[in-house]
PDB file of the backbone (N, CA, C, O) and the ligand in Angstrom, with CONECT records:
HET     ZN  A 101       1
ATOM      1  N   MET A   1      11.120  19.599 -28.437  1.00  0.00           N
ATOM      2  CA  MET A   1      11.249  18.214 -28.913  1.00  0.00           C
ATOM      3  C   MET A   1      12.061  17.375 -27.953  1.00  0.00           C
ATOM      4  O   MET A   1      13.261  17.588 -27.778  1.00  0.00           O
ATOM      5  N   THR A   2      11.420  16.459 -27.359  1.00  0.00           N
ATOM      6  CA  THR A   2      12.164  15.596 -26.400  1.00  0.00           C
ATOM      7  C   THR A   2      12.261  14.212 -26.945  1.00  0.00           C
ATOM      8  O   THR A   2      11.275  13.613 -27.372  1.00  0.00           O
ATOM      9  N   THR A   3      13.478  13.708 -26.924  1.00  0.00           N
ATOM     10  CA  THR A   3      13.738  12.347 -27.399  1.00  0.00           C
ATOM     11  C   THR A   3      14.121  11.494 -26.218  1.00  0.00           C
ATOM     12  O   THR A   3      14.988  11.842 -25.416  1.00  0.00           O
ATOM     13  N   ARG A   4      13.447  10.367 -26.137  1.00  0.00           N
ATOM     14  CA  ARG A   4      13.814   9.464 -25.044  1.00  0.00           C
ATOM     15  C   ARG A   4      14.928   8.541 -25.524  1.00  0.00           C
ATOM     16  O   ARG A   4      14.680   7.520 -26.166  1.00  0.00           O
ATOM     17  N   ASN A   5      16.128   8.913 -25.207  1.00  0.00           N
ATOM     18  CA  ASN A   5      17.236   8.058 -25.639  1.00  0.00           C
ATOM     19  C   ASN A   5      17.938   7.390 -24.453  1.00  0.00           C
ATOM     20  O   ASN A   5      18.977   6.748 -24.609  1.00  0.00           O
ATOM     21  N   ARG A   6      17.352   7.552 -23.278  1.00  0.00           N
ATOM     22  CA  ARG A   6      17.919   6.886 -22.147  1.00  0.00           C
ATOM     23  C   ARG A   6      17.646   5.391 -22.244  1.00  0.00           C
ATOM     24  O   ARG A   6      16.619   4.956 -22.764  1.00  0.00           O
ATOM     25  N   HIS A   7      18.583   4.633 -21.735  1.00  0.00           N
ATOM     26  CA  HIS A   7      18.341   3.198 -21.692  1.00  0.00           C
ATOM     27  C   HIS A   7      17.273   2.911 -20.629  1.00  0.00           C
ATOM     28  O   HIS A   7      17.279   3.516 -19.556  1.00  0.00           O
ATOM     29  N   PRO A   8      16.390   2.017 -20.925  1.00  0.00           N
ATOM     30  CA  PRO A   8      15.377   1.698 -19.889  1.00  0.00           C
ATOM     31  C   PRO A   8      15.961   0.765 -18.841  1.00  0.00           C
ATOM     32  O   PRO A   8      15.248  -0.056 -18.264  1.00  0.00           O
ATOM     33  N   ALA A   9      17.245   0.892 -18.598  1.00  0.00           N
ATOM     34  CA  ALA A   9      17.894  -0.026 -17.632  1.00  0.00           C
ATOM     35  C   ALA A   9      17.991   0.616 -16.254  1.00  0.00           C
ATOM     36  O   ALA A   9      16.991   1.035 -15.671  1.00  0.00           O
ATOM     37  N   ALA A  10      19.213   0.682 -15.752  1.00  0.00           N
ATOM     38  CA  ALA A  10      19.458   1.041 -14.391  1.00  0.00           C
ATOM     39  C   ALA A  10      18.756   2.343 -13.911  1.00  0.00           C
ATOM     40  O   ALA A  10      18.168   2.389 -12.830  1.00  0.00           O
ATOM     41  N   SER A  11      18.840   3.388 -14.751  1.00  0.00           N
ATOM     42  CA  SER A  11      18.300   4.681 -14.304  1.00  0.00           C
ATOM     43  C   SER A  11      16.781   4.640 -14.121  1.00  0.00           C
ATOM     44  O   SER A  11      16.231   5.397 -13.320  1.00  0.00           O
ATOM     45  N   ASP A  12      16.115   3.774 -14.849  1.00  0.00           N
ATOM     46  CA  ASP A  12      14.674   3.715 -14.755  1.00  0.00           C
ATOM     47  C   ASP A  12      14.160   2.678 -13.781  1.00  0.00           C
ATOM     48  O   ASP A  12      12.957   2.574 -13.544  1.00  0.00           O
ATOM     49  N   LEU A  13      15.076   1.912 -13.219  1.00  0.00           N
ATOM     50  CA  LEU A  13      14.633   0.869 -12.290  1.00  0.00           C
ATOM     51  C   LEU A  13      13.984   1.500 -11.063  1.00  0.00           C
ATOM     52  O   LEU A  13      14.490   2.474 -10.504  1.00  0.00           O
ATOM     53  N   ASN A  14      12.912   0.956 -10.677  1.00  0.00           N
ATOM     54  CA  ASN A  14      12.287   1.419  -9.433  1.00  0.00           C
ATOM     55  C   ASN A  14      13.005   0.805  -8.256  1.00  0.00           C
ATOM     56  O   ASN A  14      13.769  -0.141  -8.446  1.00  0.00           O
ATOM     57  N   PRO A  15      12.799   1.293  -7.056  1.00  0.00           N
ATOM     58  CA  PRO A  15      13.552   0.830  -5.880  1.00  0.00           C
ATOM     59  C   PRO A  15      13.449  -0.694  -5.671  1.00  0.00           C
ATOM     60  O   PRO A  15      14.384  -1.341  -5.200  1.00  0.00           O
ATOM     61  N   VAL A  16      12.313  -1.224  -6.028  1.00  0.00           N
ATOM     62  CA  VAL A  16      12.138  -2.672  -5.851  1.00  0.00           C
ATOM     63  C   VAL A  16      13.155  -3.439  -6.674  1.00  0.00           C
ATOM     64  O   VAL A  16      13.838  -4.336  -6.178  1.00  0.00           O
ATOM     65  N   LEU A  17      13.239  -3.063  -7.953  1.00  0.00           N
ATOM     66  CA  LEU A  17      14.125  -3.772  -8.850  1.00  0.00           C
ATOM     67  C   LEU A  17      15.588  -3.488  -8.500  1.00  0.00           C
ATOM     68  O   LEU A  17      16.436  -4.373  -8.615  1.00  0.00           O
ATOM     69  N   ARG A  18      15.882  -2.274  -8.078  1.00  0.00           N
ATOM     70  CA  ARG A  18      17.231  -1.935  -7.632  1.00  0.00           C
ATOM     71  C   ARG A  18      17.684  -2.849  -6.542  1.00  0.00           C
ATOM     72  O   ARG A  18      18.810  -3.347  -6.559  1.00  0.00           O
ATOM     73  N   LEU A  19      16.791  -3.078  -5.566  1.00  0.00           N
ATOM     74  CA  LEU A  19      17.087  -3.919  -4.450  1.00  0.00           C
ATOM     75  C   LEU A  19      17.426  -5.337  -4.937  1.00  0.00           C
ATOM     76  O   LEU A  19      18.387  -5.958  -4.485  1.00  0.00           O
ATOM     77  N   LEU A  20      16.619  -5.812  -5.854  1.00  0.00           N
ATOM     78  CA  LEU A  20      16.843  -7.158  -6.332  1.00  0.00           C
ATOM     79  C   LEU A  20      18.120  -7.239  -7.187  1.00  0.00           C
ATOM     80  O   LEU A  20      18.829  -8.244  -7.126  1.00  0.00           O
ATOM     81  N   VAL A  21      18.415  -6.234  -7.955  1.00  0.00           N
ATOM     82  CA  VAL A  21      19.616  -6.250  -8.774  1.00  0.00           C
ATOM     83  C   VAL A  21      20.850  -6.266  -7.878  1.00  0.00           C
ATOM     84  O   VAL A  21      21.801  -7.012  -8.113  1.00  0.00           O
ATOM     85  N   ARG A  22      20.811  -5.402  -6.818  1.00  0.00           N
ATOM     86  CA  ARG A  22      21.939  -5.342  -5.941  1.00  0.00           C
ATOM     87  C   ARG A  22      22.150  -6.711  -5.239  1.00  0.00           C
ATOM     88  O   ARG A  22      23.277  -7.150  -5.010  1.00  0.00           O
ATOM     89  N   ASP A  23      21.043  -7.338  -4.922  1.00  0.00           N
ATOM     90  CA  ASP A  23      21.125  -8.633  -4.242  1.00  0.00           C
ATOM     91  C   ASP A  23      21.850  -9.671  -5.088  1.00  0.00           C
ATOM     92  O   ASP A  23      22.569 -10.526  -4.571  1.00  0.00           O
ATOM     93  N   SER A  24      21.648  -9.577  -6.394  1.00  0.00           N
ATOM     94  CA  SER A  24      22.224 -10.627  -7.239  1.00  0.00           C
ATOM     95  C   SER A  24      23.751 -10.505  -7.275  1.00  0.00           C
ATOM     96  O   SER A  24      24.430 -11.475  -7.611  1.00  0.00           O
ATOM     97  N   THR A  25      24.292  -9.360  -6.943  1.00  0.00           N
ATOM     98  CA  THR A  25      25.767  -9.222  -6.923  1.00  0.00           C
ATOM     99  C   THR A  25      26.336  -9.422  -5.541  1.00  0.00           C
ATOM    100  O   THR A  25      27.556  -9.488  -5.387  1.00  0.00           O
ATOM    101  N   SER A  26      25.498  -9.519  -4.537  1.00  0.00           N
ATOM    102  CA  SER A  26      25.954  -9.706  -3.178  1.00  0.00           C
ATOM    103  C   SER A  26      25.785 -11.125  -2.750  1.00  0.00           C
ATOM    104  O   SER A  26      25.164 -11.938  -3.435  1.00  0.00           O
ATOM    105  N   LYS A  27      26.356 -11.417  -1.588  1.00  0.00           N
ATOM    106  CA  LYS A  27      26.194 -12.745  -1.026  1.00  0.00           C
ATOM    107  C   LYS A  27      24.743 -12.945  -0.641  1.00  0.00           C
ATOM    108  O   LYS A  27      24.116 -12.050  -0.074  1.00  0.00           O
ATOM    109  N   THR A  28      24.211 -14.110  -0.945  1.00  0.00           N
ATOM    110  CA  THR A  28      22.841 -14.387  -0.556  1.00  0.00           C
ATOM    111  C   THR A  28      22.786 -15.723   0.178  1.00  0.00           C
ATOM    112  O   THR A  28      23.569 -16.624  -0.120  1.00  0.00           O
ATOM    113  N   CYS A  29      21.895 -15.856   1.108  1.00  0.00           N
ATOM    114  CA  CYS A  29      21.669 -17.129   1.804  1.00  0.00           C
ATOM    115  C   CYS A  29      20.272 -17.625   1.450  1.00  0.00           C
ATOM    116  O   CYS A  29      19.558 -16.994   0.671  1.00  0.00           O
ATOM    117  N   GLU A  30      19.906 -18.716   2.006  1.00  0.00           N
ATOM    118  CA  GLU A  30      18.589 -19.301   1.695  1.00  0.00           C
ATOM    119  C   GLU A  30      17.451 -18.370   2.053  1.00  0.00           C
ATOM    120  O   GLU A  30      16.451 -18.289   1.340  1.00  0.00           O
ATOM    121  N   GLU A  31      17.609 -17.666   3.169  1.00  0.00           N
ATOM    122  CA  GLU A  31      16.553 -16.754   3.605  1.00  0.00           C
ATOM    123  C   GLU A  31      16.426 -15.579   2.645  1.00  0.00           C
ATOM    124  O   GLU A  31      15.319 -15.131   2.343  1.00  0.00           O
ATOM    125  N   CYS A  32      17.591 -15.071   2.154  1.00  0.00           N
ATOM    126  CA  CYS A  32      17.570 -13.997   1.127  1.00  0.00           C
ATOM    127  C   CYS A  32      16.804 -14.504  -0.093  1.00  0.00           C
ATOM    128  O   CYS A  32      15.911 -13.829  -0.604  1.00  0.00           O
ATOM    129  N   LYS A  33      17.163 -15.690  -0.546  1.00  0.00           N
ATOM    130  CA  LYS A  33      16.529 -16.228  -1.764  1.00  0.00           C
ATOM    131  C   LYS A  33      15.043 -16.403  -1.580  1.00  0.00           C
ATOM    132  O   LYS A  33      14.251 -16.118  -2.479  1.00  0.00           O
ATOM    133  N   ARG A  34      14.671 -16.875  -0.405  1.00  0.00           N
ATOM    134  CA  ARG A  34      13.265 -17.043  -0.129  1.00  0.00           C
ATOM    135  C   ARG A  34      12.519 -15.708  -0.188  1.00  0.00           C
ATOM    136  O   ARG A  34      11.459 -15.608  -0.806  1.00  0.00           O
ATOM    137  N   LEU A  35      13.073 -14.701   0.448  1.00  0.00           N
ATOM    138  CA  LEU A  35      12.430 -13.374   0.489  1.00  0.00           C
ATOM    139  C   LEU A  35      12.384 -12.732  -0.888  1.00  0.00           C
ATOM    140  O   LEU A  35      11.400 -12.097  -1.268  1.00  0.00           O
ATOM    141  N   GLU A  36      13.511 -12.919  -1.652  1.00  0.00           N
ATOM    142  CA  GLU A  36      13.541 -12.395  -3.015  1.00  0.00           C
ATOM    143  C   GLU A  36      12.437 -13.027  -3.854  1.00  0.00           C
ATOM    144  O   GLU A  36      11.794 -12.362  -4.666  1.00  0.00           O
ATOM    145  N   ARG A  37      12.232 -14.311  -3.642  1.00  0.00           N
ATOM    146  CA  ARG A  37      11.199 -15.028  -4.389  1.00  0.00           C
ATOM    147  C   ARG A  37       9.814 -14.461  -4.023  1.00  0.00           C
ATOM    148  O   ARG A  37       8.952 -14.308  -4.889  1.00  0.00           O
ATOM    149  N   VAL A  38       9.618 -14.163  -2.767  1.00  0.00           N
ATOM    150  CA  VAL A  38       8.327 -13.580  -2.324  1.00  0.00           C
ATOM    151  C   VAL A  38       8.134 -12.215  -3.001  1.00  0.00           C
ATOM    152  O   VAL A  38       7.045 -11.913  -3.491  1.00  0.00           O
ATOM    153  N   VAL A  39       9.167 -11.412  -3.027  1.00  0.00           N
ATOM    154  CA  VAL A  39       9.084 -10.074  -3.639  1.00  0.00           C
ATOM    155  C   VAL A  39       8.770 -10.254  -5.127  1.00  0.00           C
ATOM    156  O   VAL A  39       7.877  -9.597  -5.660  1.00  0.00           O
ATOM    157  N   GLN A  40       9.502 -11.138  -5.786  1.00  0.00           N
ATOM    158  CA  GLN A  40       9.315 -11.300  -7.230  1.00  0.00           C
ATOM    159  C   GLN A  40       7.937 -11.864  -7.575  1.00  0.00           C
ATOM    160  O   GLN A  40       7.334 -11.489  -8.580  1.00  0.00           O
ATOM    161  N   THR A  41       7.453 -12.765  -6.730  1.00  0.00           N
ATOM    162  CA  THR A  41       6.101 -13.290  -6.926  1.00  0.00           C
ATOM    163  C   THR A  41       5.062 -12.195  -6.809  1.00  0.00           C
ATOM    164  O   THR A  41       4.122 -12.112  -7.599  1.00  0.00           O
ATOM    165  N   ALA A  42       5.257 -11.347  -5.790  1.00  0.00           N
ATOM    166  CA  ALA A  42       4.332 -10.210  -5.618  1.00  0.00           C
ATOM    167  C   ALA A  42       4.372  -9.281  -6.802  1.00  0.00           C
ATOM    168  O   ALA A  42       3.330  -8.816  -7.265  1.00  0.00           O
ATOM    169  N   ILE A  43       5.567  -9.001  -7.301  1.00  0.00           N
ATOM    170  CA  ILE A  43       5.712  -8.092  -8.461  1.00  0.00           C
ATOM    171  C   ILE A  43       5.040  -8.709  -9.675  1.00  0.00           C
ATOM    172  O   ILE A  43       4.350  -8.018 -10.425  1.00  0.00           O
ATOM    173  N   ALA A  44       5.236 -10.003  -9.872  1.00  0.00           N
ATOM    174  CA  ALA A  44       4.596 -10.696 -10.999  1.00  0.00           C
ATOM    175  C   ALA A  44       3.074 -10.643 -10.878  1.00  0.00           C
ATOM    176  O   ALA A  44       2.358 -10.484 -11.867  1.00  0.00           O
ATOM    177  N   ASN A  45       2.604 -10.779  -9.643  1.00  0.00           N
ATOM    178  CA  ASN A  45       1.145 -10.728  -9.453  1.00  0.00           C
ATOM    179  C   ASN A  45       0.598  -9.327  -9.649  1.00  0.00           C
ATOM    180  O   ASN A  45      -0.526  -9.149 -10.116  1.00  0.00           O
ATOM    181  N   ILE A  46       1.395  -8.341  -9.292  1.00  0.00           N
ATOM    182  CA  ILE A  46       0.972  -6.925  -9.548  1.00  0.00           C
ATOM    183  C   ILE A  46       0.834  -6.697 -11.059  1.00  0.00           C
ATOM    184  O   ILE A  46      -0.151  -6.118 -11.518  1.00  0.00           O
ATOM    185  N   SER A  47       1.818  -7.151 -11.814  1.00  0.00           N
ATOM    186  CA  SER A  47       1.744  -7.022 -13.297  1.00  0.00           C
ATOM    187  C   SER A  47       0.531  -7.758 -13.851  1.00  0.00           C
ATOM    188  O   SER A  47      -0.154  -7.272 -14.751  1.00  0.00           O
ATOM    189  N   PHE A  48       0.279  -8.939 -13.294  1.00  0.00           N
ATOM    190  CA  PHE A  48      -0.861  -9.717 -13.721  1.00  0.00           C
ATOM    191  C   PHE A  48      -2.161  -9.013 -13.487  1.00  0.00           C
ATOM    192  O   PHE A  48      -3.016  -8.938 -14.369  1.00  0.00           O
ATOM    193  N   VAL A  49      -2.306  -8.488 -12.273  1.00  0.00           N
ATOM    194  CA  VAL A  49      -3.526  -7.770 -11.907  1.00  0.00           C
ATOM    195  C   VAL A  49      -3.713  -6.512 -12.780  1.00  0.00           C
ATOM    196  O   VAL A  49      -4.820  -6.199 -13.217  1.00  0.00           O
ATOM    197  N   VAL A  50      -2.586  -5.798 -13.019  1.00  0.00           N
ATOM    198  CA  VAL A  50      -2.648  -4.598 -13.853  1.00  0.00           C
ATOM    199  C   VAL A  50      -3.154  -4.902 -15.248  1.00  0.00           C
ATOM    200  O   VAL A  50      -3.941  -4.138 -15.807  1.00  0.00           O
ATOM    201  N   SER A  51      -2.704  -6.026 -15.821  1.00  0.00           N
ATOM    202  CA  SER A  51      -3.040  -6.340 -17.193  1.00  0.00           C
ATOM    203  C   SER A  51      -4.383  -7.082 -17.317  1.00  0.00           C
ATOM    204  O   SER A  51      -4.960  -7.167 -18.402  1.00  0.00           O
ATOM    205  N   LYS A  52      -4.859  -7.605 -16.202  1.00  0.00           N
ATOM    206  CA  LYS A  52      -6.090  -8.393 -16.256  1.00  0.00           C
ATOM    207  C   LYS A  52      -7.330  -7.513 -16.185  1.00  0.00           C
ATOM    208  O   LYS A  52      -7.343  -6.456 -15.555  1.00  0.00           O
ATOM    209  N   ARG A  53      -8.364  -7.990 -16.855  1.00  0.00           N
ATOM    210  CA  ARG A  53      -9.652  -7.322 -16.794  1.00  0.00           C
ATOM    211  C   ARG A  53     -10.471  -7.897 -15.656  1.00  0.00           C
ATOM    212  O   ARG A  53     -10.677  -9.107 -15.562  1.00  0.00           O
ATOM    213  N   PHE A  54     -10.931  -7.014 -14.803  1.00  0.00           N
ATOM    214  CA  PHE A  54     -11.793  -7.455 -13.712  1.00  0.00           C
ATOM    215  C   PHE A  54     -13.214  -6.982 -13.998  1.00  0.00           C
ATOM    216  O   PHE A  54     -13.427  -5.908 -14.560  1.00  0.00           O
ATOM    217  N   PRO A  55     -14.191  -7.817 -13.596  1.00  0.00           N
ATOM    218  CA  PRO A  55     -15.586  -7.419 -13.787  1.00  0.00           C
ATOM    219  C   PRO A  55     -15.885  -6.120 -13.030  1.00  0.00           C
ATOM    220  O   PRO A  55     -16.666  -5.292 -13.498  1.00  0.00           O
ATOM    221  N   ARG A  56     -15.276  -5.951 -11.885  1.00  0.00           N
ATOM    222  CA  ARG A  56     -15.496  -4.747 -11.119  1.00  0.00           C
ATOM    223  C   ARG A  56     -14.150  -4.066 -10.860  1.00  0.00           C
ATOM    224  O   ARG A  56     -13.193  -4.736 -10.473  1.00  0.00           O
ATOM    225  N   PHE A  57     -14.061  -2.783 -11.059  1.00  0.00           N
ATOM    226  CA  PHE A  57     -12.805  -2.069 -10.890  1.00  0.00           C
ATOM    227  C   PHE A  57     -12.358  -2.132  -9.424  1.00  0.00           C
ATOM    228  O   PHE A  57     -11.165  -2.209  -9.130  1.00  0.00           O
ATOM    229  N   ALA A  58     -13.314  -2.098  -8.532  1.00  0.00           N
ATOM    230  CA  ALA A  58     -12.994  -2.109  -7.083  1.00  0.00           C
ATOM    231  C   ALA A  58     -12.203  -3.401  -6.742  1.00  0.00           C
ATOM    232  O   ALA A  58     -11.310  -3.404  -5.895  1.00  0.00           O
ATOM    233  N   GLU A  59     -12.562  -4.451  -7.416  1.00  0.00           N
ATOM    234  CA  GLU A  59     -11.903  -5.749  -7.159  1.00  0.00           C
ATOM    235  C   GLU A  59     -10.468  -5.683  -7.628  1.00  0.00           C
ATOM    236  O   GLU A  59      -9.579  -6.232  -6.977  1.00  0.00           O
ATOM    237  N   LYS A  60     -10.226  -5.025  -8.737  1.00  0.00           N
ATOM    238  CA  LYS A  60      -8.885  -4.871  -9.282  1.00  0.00           C
ATOM    239  C   LYS A  60      -8.036  -4.081  -8.318  1.00  0.00           C
ATOM    240  O   LYS A  60      -6.902  -4.461  -8.029  1.00  0.00           O
ATOM    241  N   VAL A  61      -8.578  -2.975  -7.811  1.00  0.00           N
ATOM    242  CA  VAL A  61      -7.834  -2.130  -6.858  1.00  0.00           C
ATOM    243  C   VAL A  61      -7.496  -2.930  -5.590  1.00  0.00           C
ATOM    244  O   VAL A  61      -6.395  -2.847  -5.045  1.00  0.00           O
ATOM    245  N   GLN A  62      -8.475  -3.691  -5.156  1.00  0.00           N
ATOM    246  CA  GLN A  62      -8.302  -4.499  -3.960  1.00  0.00           C
ATOM    247  C   GLN A  62      -7.141  -5.522  -4.139  1.00  0.00           C
ATOM    248  O   GLN A  62      -6.279  -5.660  -3.271  1.00  0.00           O
ATOM    249  N   GLN A  63      -7.153  -6.206  -5.253  1.00  0.00           N
ATOM    250  CA  GLN A  63      -6.111  -7.163  -5.539  1.00  0.00           C
ATOM    251  C   GLN A  63      -4.743  -6.474  -5.654  1.00  0.00           C
ATOM    252  O   GLN A  63      -3.723  -6.968  -5.173  1.00  0.00           O
ATOM    253  N   LEU A  64      -4.773  -5.347  -6.293  1.00  0.00           N
ATOM    254  CA  LEU A  64      -3.537  -4.541  -6.494  1.00  0.00           C
ATOM    255  C   LEU A  64      -2.937  -4.168  -5.127  1.00  0.00           C
ATOM    256  O   LEU A  64      -1.740  -4.322  -4.885  1.00  0.00           O
ATOM    257  N   HIS A  65      -3.792  -3.685  -4.271  1.00  0.00           N
ATOM    258  CA  HIS A  65      -3.319  -3.301  -2.931  1.00  0.00           C
ATOM    259  C   HIS A  65      -2.810  -4.496  -2.154  1.00  0.00           C
ATOM    260  O   HIS A  65      -1.822  -4.395  -1.426  1.00  0.00           O
ATOM    261  N   LYS A  66      -3.464  -5.602  -2.301  1.00  0.00           N
ATOM    262  CA  LYS A  66      -3.053  -6.820  -1.575  1.00  0.00           C
ATOM    263  C   LYS A  66      -1.633  -7.204  -1.970  1.00  0.00           C
ATOM    264  O   LYS A  66      -0.813  -7.504  -1.102  1.00  0.00           O
ATOM    265  N   TRP A  67      -1.329  -7.202  -3.268  1.00  0.00           N
ATOM    266  CA  TRP A  67      -0.035  -7.616  -3.702  1.00  0.00           C
ATOM    267  C   TRP A  67       1.029  -6.525  -3.479  1.00  0.00           C
ATOM    268  O   TRP A  67       2.209  -6.830  -3.304  1.00  0.00           O
ATOM    269  N   GLN A  68       0.610  -5.280  -3.486  1.00  0.00           N
ATOM    270  CA  GLN A  68       1.561  -4.209  -3.176  1.00  0.00           C
ATOM    271  C   GLN A  68       1.954  -4.287  -1.713  1.00  0.00           C
ATOM    272  O   GLN A  68       3.113  -4.058  -1.367  1.00  0.00           O
ATOM    273  N   ASP A  69       1.016  -4.602  -0.869  1.00  0.00           N
ATOM    274  CA  ASP A  69       1.325  -4.812   0.563  1.00  0.00           C
ATOM    275  C   ASP A  69       2.256  -6.006   0.780  1.00  0.00           C
ATOM    276  O   ASP A  69       3.190  -5.962   1.582  1.00  0.00           O
ATOM    277  N   ALA A  70       1.963  -7.075   0.031  1.00  0.00           N
ATOM    278  CA  ALA A  70       2.807  -8.284   0.130  1.00  0.00           C
ATOM    279  C   ALA A  70       4.236  -7.967  -0.319  1.00  0.00           C
ATOM    280  O   ALA A  70       5.208  -8.413   0.291  1.00  0.00           O
ATOM    281  N   ARG A  71       4.340  -7.187  -1.400  1.00  0.00           N
ATOM    282  CA  ARG A  71       5.668  -6.824  -1.925  1.00  0.00           C
ATOM    283  C   ARG A  71       6.391  -5.949  -0.919  1.00  0.00           C
ATOM    284  O   ARG A  71       7.556  -6.195  -0.605  1.00  0.00           O
ATOM    285  N   ASP A  72       5.702  -4.917  -0.404  1.00  0.00           N
ATOM    286  CA  ASP A  72       6.338  -4.007   0.539  1.00  0.00           C
ATOM    287  C   ASP A  72       6.809  -4.683   1.778  1.00  0.00           C
ATOM    288  O   ASP A  72       7.908  -4.400   2.256  1.00  0.00           O
ATOM    289  N   SER A  73       6.007  -5.580   2.324  1.00  0.00           N
ATOM    290  CA  SER A  73       6.437  -6.215   3.568  1.00  0.00           C
ATOM    291  C   SER A  73       7.556  -7.177   3.304  1.00  0.00           C
ATOM    292  O   SER A  73       8.445  -7.332   4.141  1.00  0.00           O
ATOM    293  N   ALA A  74       7.540  -7.846   2.133  1.00  0.00           N
ATOM    294  CA  ALA A  74       8.635  -8.747   1.791  1.00  0.00           C
ATOM    295  C   ALA A  74       9.919  -7.978   1.570  1.00  0.00           C
ATOM    296  O   ALA A  74      10.996  -8.445   1.941  1.00  0.00           O
ATOM    297  N   MET A  75       9.816  -6.803   0.971  1.00  0.00           N
ATOM    298  CA  MET A  75      11.002  -5.925   0.769  1.00  0.00           C
ATOM    299  C   MET A  75      11.561  -5.473   2.085  1.00  0.00           C
ATOM    300  O   MET A  75      12.775  -5.459   2.285  1.00  0.00           O
ATOM    301  N   GLN A  76      10.672  -5.099   2.992  1.00  0.00           N
ATOM    302  CA  GLN A  76      11.132  -4.689   4.318  1.00  0.00           C
ATOM    303  C   GLN A  76      11.825  -5.828   5.020  1.00  0.00           C
ATOM    304  O   GLN A  76      12.872  -5.656   5.645  1.00  0.00           O
ATOM    305  N   GLY A  77      11.218  -7.007   4.905  1.00  0.00           N
ATOM    306  CA  GLY A  77      11.815  -8.186   5.497  1.00  0.00           C
ATOM    307  C   GLY A  77      13.183  -8.467   4.932  1.00  0.00           C
ATOM    308  O   GLY A  77      14.125  -8.794   5.654  1.00  0.00           O
ATOM    309  N   LEU A  78      13.274  -8.332   3.605  1.00  0.00           N
ATOM    310  CA  LEU A  78      14.540  -8.607   2.922  1.00  0.00           C
ATOM    311  C   LEU A  78      15.621  -7.622   3.343  1.00  0.00           C
ATOM    312  O   LEU A  78      16.735  -8.030   3.672  1.00  0.00           O
ATOM    313  N   SER A  79      15.306  -6.338   3.337  1.00  0.00           N
ATOM    314  CA  SER A  79      16.378  -5.397   3.716  1.00  0.00           C
ATOM    315  C   SER A  79      16.764  -5.503   5.178  1.00  0.00           C
ATOM    316  O   SER A  79      17.922  -5.300   5.540  1.00  0.00           O
ATOM    317  N   ALA A  80      15.773  -5.826   6.028  1.00  0.00           N
ATOM    318  CA  ALA A  80      16.069  -6.025   7.454  1.00  0.00           C
ATOM    319  C   ALA A  80      16.943  -7.274   7.608  1.00  0.00           C
ATOM    320  O   ALA A  80      17.909  -7.276   8.371  1.00  0.00           O
ATOM    321  N   HIS A  81      16.600  -8.300   6.896  1.00  0.00           N
ATOM    322  CA  HIS A  81      17.348  -9.557   6.974  1.00  0.00           C
ATOM    323  C   HIS A  81      18.777  -9.372   6.482  1.00  0.00           C
ATOM    324  O   HIS A  81      19.725  -9.868   7.092  1.00  0.00           O
ATOM    325  N   ARG A  82      18.922  -8.648   5.368  1.00  0.00           N
ATOM    326  CA  ARG A  82      20.241  -8.473   4.774  1.00  0.00           C
ATOM    327  C   ARG A  82      21.205  -7.740   5.727  1.00  0.00           C
ATOM    328  O   ARG A  82      22.411  -7.987   5.738  1.00  0.00           O
ATOM    329  N   LYS A  83      20.628  -6.844   6.512  1.00  0.00           N
ATOM    330  CA  LYS A  83      21.488  -6.115   7.481  1.00  0.00           C
ATOM    331  C   LYS A  83      22.068  -7.057   8.513  1.00  0.00           C
ATOM    332  O   LYS A  83      23.132  -6.797   9.074  1.00  0.00           O
ATOM    333  N   THR A  84      21.376  -8.141   8.761  1.00  0.00           N
ATOM    334  CA  THR A  84      21.852  -9.079   9.803  1.00  0.00           C
ATOM    335  C   THR A  84      23.088  -9.840   9.367  1.00  0.00           C
ATOM    336  O   THR A  84      23.805 -10.357  10.224  1.00  0.00           O
ATOM    337  N   HIS A  85      23.369  -9.935   8.093  1.00  0.00           N
ATOM    338  CA  HIS A  85      24.570 -10.682   7.742  1.00  0.00           C
ATOM    339  C   HIS A  85      25.541  -9.922   6.804  1.00  0.00           C
ATOM    340  O   HIS A  85      26.356 -10.542   6.122  1.00  0.00           O
ATOM    341  N   THR A  86      25.447  -8.602   6.779  1.00  0.00           N
ATOM    342  CA  THR A  86      26.440  -7.850   5.969  1.00  0.00           C
ATOM    343  C   THR A  86      27.825  -7.880   6.631  1.00  0.00           C
ATOM    344  O   THR A  86      28.845  -7.796   5.947  1.00  0.00           O
ATOM    345  N   ARG A  87      27.854  -8.000   7.965  1.00  0.00           N
ATOM    346  CA  ARG A  87      29.142  -8.093   8.635  1.00  0.00           C
ATOM    347  C   ARG A  87      29.855  -9.399   8.308  1.00  0.00           C
ATOM    348  O   ARG A  87      31.081  -9.434   8.194  1.00  0.00           O
ATOM    349  N   ASP A  88      29.104 -10.441   8.160  1.00  0.00           N
ATOM    350  CA  ASP A  88      29.688 -11.721   7.799  1.00  0.00           C
ATOM    351  C   ASP A  88      30.258 -11.678   6.378  1.00  0.00           C
ATOM    352  O   ASP A  88      31.274 -12.310   6.087  1.00  0.00           O
ATOM    353  N   ASP A  89      29.577 -10.909   5.484  1.00  0.00           N
ATOM    354  CA  ASP A  89      30.063 -10.781   4.145  1.00  0.00           C
ATOM    355  C   ASP A  89      31.420 -10.111   4.049  1.00  0.00           C
ATOM    356  O   ASP A  89      32.253 -10.470   3.217  1.00  0.00           O
ATOM    357  N   ALA A  90      31.624  -9.131   4.916  1.00  0.00           N
ATOM    358  CA  ALA A  90      32.858  -8.371   4.887  1.00  0.00           C
ATOM    359  C   ALA A  90      34.053  -9.192   5.361  1.00  0.00           C
ATOM    360  O   ALA A  90      35.198  -8.930   4.994  1.00  0.00           O
ATOM    361  N   ALA A  91      33.759 -10.168   6.167  1.00  0.00           N
ATOM    362  CA  ALA A  91      34.874 -10.961   6.757  1.00  0.00           C
ATOM    363  C   ALA A  91      35.528 -11.878   5.695  1.00  0.00           C
ATOM    364  O   ALA A  91      36.469 -12.608   6.005  1.00  0.00           O
TER     365      ALA A  91
HETATM  366 ZN    ZN A 101      20.478 -13.716   3.809  1.00  0.00          ZN2+
END
């Protein structure tokens, strides 16, 4: 008998959301905010595609991959960008 009594919060967050949560507690600049918005838009579109009915399944998979790629590249851009100003944050 297994009971799911874990909070669906921090422990269940996927890496994407962890990145965004950590960002909210750190210093952010306009570029951070822009990239975060791109990531969040991509995530929102992924959820939309997942819940939407497509006439052809191949189309759904194609859309899903498109937004997953957009999310991944925005995430890479965000973490690369954040490294450029972590030293400024410490000062
Ligand atoms: Zn920044």
